[in-house]
N, C-alpha and C positions, 0 to 999 in steps of 0.2 A: 504494500499499501507507500502511495506517495503521500511523504510527511508536511511537504507544503502546496499551496494553492495560491493562486491569487485570480482577482476579479473587478472589472471594472464597467462603470455605465459614463455615458457623454452628461447626461443629461440636458439641459437646454443651453449648453455650451458649443459654440462652433467647430472647438478642436478638442481632442483628449489629450490634456498636459500633463497629467498624471503620467508616473512611469513606476515602474518596479524591477528589479531585477535580485538573482541570487548566483554567489558563487563560491567556489568550495575549491581552496587552495592544498596542495601536497599537503600541508602540514594535518589537513583534517578541519583548520576552522571554517568555517561556513559563515559569511555574510548575508544578510537580510536586507535590502533598502528598499523603499518607498521616495520617490520624491513629488511634489507638487507643483508643478511649474506658475510660477506667476504672470499671467494673461491668458489669453488663446488665438494665437498665432501660429502659424506653419514653423516658424522659425521657433519659437520657443518649445511646442510640442517636440522636435528633434533634437534640440538641444539637452531638452530634460529624460529624454531619452539616452543621448550618449550619457549623460551624466551619471544616471542612475549605473552602469554597467561600470563606470569607471570607480565609484563607488565604491561598487561591490567588492570589484576585483584589489582596491588600492585596502580595503580594510577588512578581506579576507587575507591576503597575501600580510599584514601586518598582526591580524590575529587580535585585533583590539579597535570597538567601535570609532571611541574617540581618536583615535593616530591617526585612522583612515580620515574619518571628516575632517579634520584639521590640514592634513594633511592635502586633500581635494581643495578645501576652502581658500587654502594660500595660495593655489596655484591658478584658480581663477584668479582671486583678489590681484595678481603680480599681473594680468594678462595685460599690453598697452593698451588695446582697443576698450578695458573699463576706465582707464586714466580719464579724469577732468572733468568738470563740472555737468556738460553737459553730455555725456557718455551713455547710451542706453543697449545695455547687453540683455542677454536673457539670467532669470534670476527663477530661482524655485527653495521653497520649503525641505527640508531632508531629515531623516528617521532611518538611521542604521543599527543591527542588533549583529551582533557576531557571536556565535556560540560554538566555543573551541574545548578539543576532548582534554577532560581534566581540570579546564577553567572555567569559571564565572561567566554568565552571560554579560556581556557590556551594550551597552546601548548609548548613541550619542544624538543628537538633535541640534537643529539651528530652525526658526520659524514654527509654525502652530499642527504641524503633521504628530500624531503620536503615537507612542508605543503601549501596548496594554498587557497583561498576561491574566491567562485565565488558570486560575490554580484549586483544585477541587470546589468547582463550583462559583466561584467571585471572580469577578473582574477585578484586577490593581490595574492603575494607571502609574506608569514610570514616567511620563515626562511632564515639563511644564509648558507651557505654551512662549514663544516669543511675539508678544503683541500688544496693544494701546491697551486690550482691558486687564494684562496682568500689571503695566507698569501703572494705572491708574485705577485699581479695583473699585467696584461696586463701596457704597459707604450709605450708613444712612439715610436707607429707601433712597438715594440716588443711583442712577447708574452710572458704569464704569465708561472707562474707554472703548473703543470701537475696535472690536475683536477681530475687524478687516484689515488694520493696519497694523501689517507684519514689522515687528523690529531687527529680526535678523533674520538672512539668508542664504542660502550658498550662490554665490556669483555676485556676494556683495564685495565691497572693497572696504568696508569698513574695520577698524582693527579692534582688537579683544577691549583695548582702553578704552575707545571711541564707543563703541558699543556700551560697555558699563557707563561711563562717562553721561552719555545722552539718555539711556534709559536702567540703566541698576542692574543689568543681570550680563554675563558674558554673549560673546556672539555665541560659543558654545559650549552646549553644557552636557553632560554624561552625569551615566548611573550605573552602577555595578548588582547585579543580583546570583546570591546562590544558585549554582548549576541542583535544577529540580526538575518530575516531570511537568509541564506547564502547556500551556498552549499562547504562543503569541501573537498578538495580533496585532498590524503596522495599519494605520488608518490615516486619510486625506480629509482636512474637515469636510469637506463634502460625505464623505462617508457617516463621519461619528456625529455629527452638529444636529443633521434633521433629528437622530434618535435620542440624543442627549437633552437637545429641547423640549421634546415633546414625553421627558422622562420615562425613557424606556429603558429596562437593565441590559446593558451589550449583552450579559451569559448568556439570555435568550436567542441572540444571532450568532451564536458558536457552538451551535449543535452538530453534530454528527461528521462525517469528514470533514476534510479541509478545504476540499472542492465546495464540498455542499455548504458548509457555512460561512465559504468567503462569498457566493453569489447570493444566500438570502442575505447576506448581509449588508451589501449593495442594493439589493432590490429593495430591502426594509427602507434602507436611506432615502431612495428616492420617491417613495412610495412617501413618506412622512414629509416632504420637504413641501411646504406652501407654493411660493412660487420660484419662478427661475432659480431650477436646481442645479447644482453645481458638479464637476467630475465626482464619481465616487469611484473611491479607488481602498481596495484592503490587499492584505497580505496575512495569511492565517498558517504558521505554522508549530505541530508537535515538537517540542524538544524536548529528546532524553538523554541527559546525561550521560555520558562514557568515559573511561580513563584513560 
């Protein structure tokens, strides 16, 4: 039985600018990647697909999610075409998880794509969004910042210090989780937001084999979207610790 699967629906967008990739290094380290391209054009779609594959290869080779994401973040930030105040190049929110033999699970991200794990029937969120809602949380009944305004992403030229000084969080964050039997979920905002906004339990959409769960998740997300459905993409993987 295949241990992972992805599913996508385009929603009401003109282009599918989410992308996923999985790569296994000779060491046995496997990287799972999901990118959410910012915008909806041919250029963004093609760049995001290529960046997802690059990130999966880089993270798997290093055997660590944060090292891999930082390496690619810095590579794109240094591109000459991205320099200058008027530069307009493709960008994407990114999340990568790496499972390596005998090692804990590592997750790294920039933007508002998310990673969750399902353990013994309970879903636990592992990431914290990089957007203005995090920077300006709701207080005393007042709405928070706009969750659609991203504060860090792959393709940005902002340094770590610049992001911290302007938004109060790092350009890239990471978490480490002890190896255990679990189901990993990577999701774009078009997949998790409609279900979260309608107070659904995400665990209800992660039942069955990975392919069935992935398809059910994105279809349910589109079904629960009010107007103008975004691209909805998930990657579901069953993790089994190995020595």
